[in-house]
N, C-alpha and C positions, 0 to 999 in steps of 0.2 A: 409281113414286114418284120414281125418279131423273130421269125426263124432266120431271116436274112441278117438281122443285127447280131443274133447269137453266133451265127456262122462267121460273120465278119470279125466279131470279138475273138473267137477262138482262133481264127486264121491269123490275126495280128499277134495274138499271144504266142503262137507257134514260131513266129519270126523273131521274137524278142530273145535275147540271150538267156539261157537257162542258168540257174544258180550253180550247177555243176560245172558248166563251161566257164563261168566267171572264176570259179575256184581254181580250175586247171590253169588259167592264164596267170594267176598270181601265186601258184604253188611254187615253192622253192625248187629250182632245177639244179640239183647238186652236181650235175655232170659237167658243167661248163666253167665254173669259177676256179681260178688258180688260187690256192691257199698254201701257206707254209705247213708242211707236213714232215714229221719225224717219227717214224714207227720202226722200232728195232725188230730184228728177227725174233720170232716167238711162235708158239703153237697157233695153228690156224684159228681156232675158236677165239682165243684171246686177241689175236691180231685183228680179226674182223670186228670184234667189240670195240677195240681201240679206234679202228678206222671209222666206224659209225659215230663214235663219240666226237672225234675231231671234225669230221666232214658233214655230219648230220645226214649222211646218205645211208639209207637202209640197204642191207645186203642179205639176200636169201641164198641158201644153198639148195640146189636142185638134188634132193635126196635120191630120186630115181637115177640120176646120172652118176652119182658118187657112191651108190650102194656097193658094199663089199670093199670099199677103200677105208683104211684106218685114218679117218679125218683127224683124230686127236694127235696122231703122230706126224702129221704134215707140218713142217716148219716153214714159215714164210721168210722172204728175203727182206733186206732193208729197203725202206721207202723214205727218202729224205730229199727235201728241196721245195721249191715253189712249183707245185704240180696241180693239175686238175685231179679230182678224185679218181677218175678213170685211169689216169696215168699212174697214180699212186697204187691203186689196186693191182694194176698190171705188173708193176714192179714187185709188189709183195708176193705175187703168185709165180714170179720167175723161178725156174728150177723145180716147180711142183708139177704134177700131172693135171692141174686145174687151170681154168681160164675164166675170165669175167666177161659178162655180156651186159650192156646197158639195158635197163628196162624202165618203164615209166616211173620216174621219181627215185631211182636207185639202181642197184646192180643185182645180177644173179651169178652165182659161182657154180660151175659144172666141170665135168672132165672134158 
């Protein structure tokens, strides 16, 4: 009987939401909300820092993808208007050899 109760207790515990799942549900999804954005053309590293500051969306650069490219010399385009962060980042990367990809909770930039 004791073994059955322990098994039943662990079985019920497995069905309950995990703390990580609850956190995921309430985690800020920065990819959907439209916000007012105005980011002038500038060096990529500075533009991404400004983008993250405004949108609260983290951006990672896929170093394997951009290896050999002078990232510091890449200049972004103007992103201005009421945009989703994804739209703003895509506008910033226009005219560069880079593109953005949505990832969990943010974006990745690669070639």
